[in-house]
C-alpha positions as CSV (number, residue, x, y, z in Angstrom):
1,M,0.0,0.0,0.0
2,T,1.4,3.4,-1.0
3,F,0.5,6.6,0.7
4,G,2.4,9.0,-1.6
5,K,5.6,10.8,-1.2
6,Q,6.2,12.5,2.1
7,A,7.1,16.2,1.8
8,D,10.4,17.3,3.2
9,P,10.0,20.0,5.9
10,D,10.6,23.5,4.6
11,L,12.0,25.3,7.6
12,T,14.3,27.6,5.6
13,K,12.1,30.6,6.6
14,L,12.8,29.8,10.2
15,L,16.6,29.6,9.9
16,D,18.4,32.0,12.3
17,K,15.1,32.7,14.1
18,K,14.4,32.1,17.8
19,L,11.9,29.2,18.3
20,A,10.0,27.6,21.1
21,I,10.1,23.8,20.7
22,K,7.8,21.5,22.7
23,L,9.2,18.0,23.0
24,N,7.8,14.7,24.2
25,G,8.3,14.1,27.9
26,N,6.7,17.5,28.7
27,R,10.0,19.4,27.9
28,T,10.3,22.8,26.3
29,V,13.4,24.5,24.8
30,H,14.0,27.9,23.2
31,G,16.8,28.4,20.7
32,I,17.9,29.7,17.4
33,L,17.5,27.4,14.4
34,R,20.8,26.7,12.7
35,G,19.9,23.7,10.5
36,F,17.6,20.8,9.8
37,D,17.3,17.7,7.6
38,T,14.6,15.7,5.8
39,F,13.8,13.9,9.0
40,M,13.2,17.2,10.8
41,N,16.2,16.7,13.0
42,I,17.2,20.2,14.0
43,A,20.2,22.0,15.3
44,L,19.7,24.9,17.8
45,K,22.2,27.3,19.2
46,D,21.9,29.4,22.3
47,T,19.4,26.9,23.6
48,V,17.6,27.3,26.9
49,E,15.5,24.6,28.6
50,V,12.4,26.1,30.1
51,V,11.3,24.1,33.1
52,S,9.0,26.8,34.5
53,P,8.5,30.5,34.0
54,T,11.1,31.1,36.7
55,E,13.4,28.1,36.1
56,K,15.5,28.1,33.0
57,Y,18.8,26.3,32.1
58,E,21.2,27.4,29.4
59,I,22.3,24.3,27.5
60,G,24.0,25.9,24.4
61,M,24.2,24.1,21.0
62,V,21.9,21.0,20.7
63,I,20.7,18.6,18.1
64,I,17.1,17.4,18.5
65,R,15.7,14.3,16.8
66,G,12.7,15.1,14.7
67,N,10.6,12.3,16.1
68,S,10.7,13.9,19.6
69,I,9.4,17.3,18.4
70,L,5.7,17.9,19.1
71,L,5.4,21.6,18.2
72,M,7.6,24.4,16.8
73,E,6.6,28.1,17.3
74,P,8.6,31.2,16.2
75,L,9.3,33.6,19.0
76,E,10.1,36.5,16.6
77,S,8.1,38.0,13.7
78,M,8.7,36.8,10.2
79,A,8.2,38.5,6.8
80,Y,5.4,37.0,4.7
81,V,6.6,35.5,1.5
82,P,3.9,34.3,-0.9
83,K,4.4,30.7,-2.0
84,T,5.2,30.3,-5.7
85,E,4.6,27.2,-7.7
């Protein structure tokens, strides 16, 4: 049974932007997106683990596996670029 080709994630508009990443295990990190691959594994720099609003830990450069990411949210504004086909 074939379900069609899976689209690669297009995160290029988020490169060098600060993101909030919700991970499985009820963990949240904030960091600047430096790279990604087709499996949505991501590299973040200046990463901070947010345990609570008052408890944060600087953890620096990290690689996060795509299968552990639940949600990605930009923390800074982005310019709108219309999609061309």
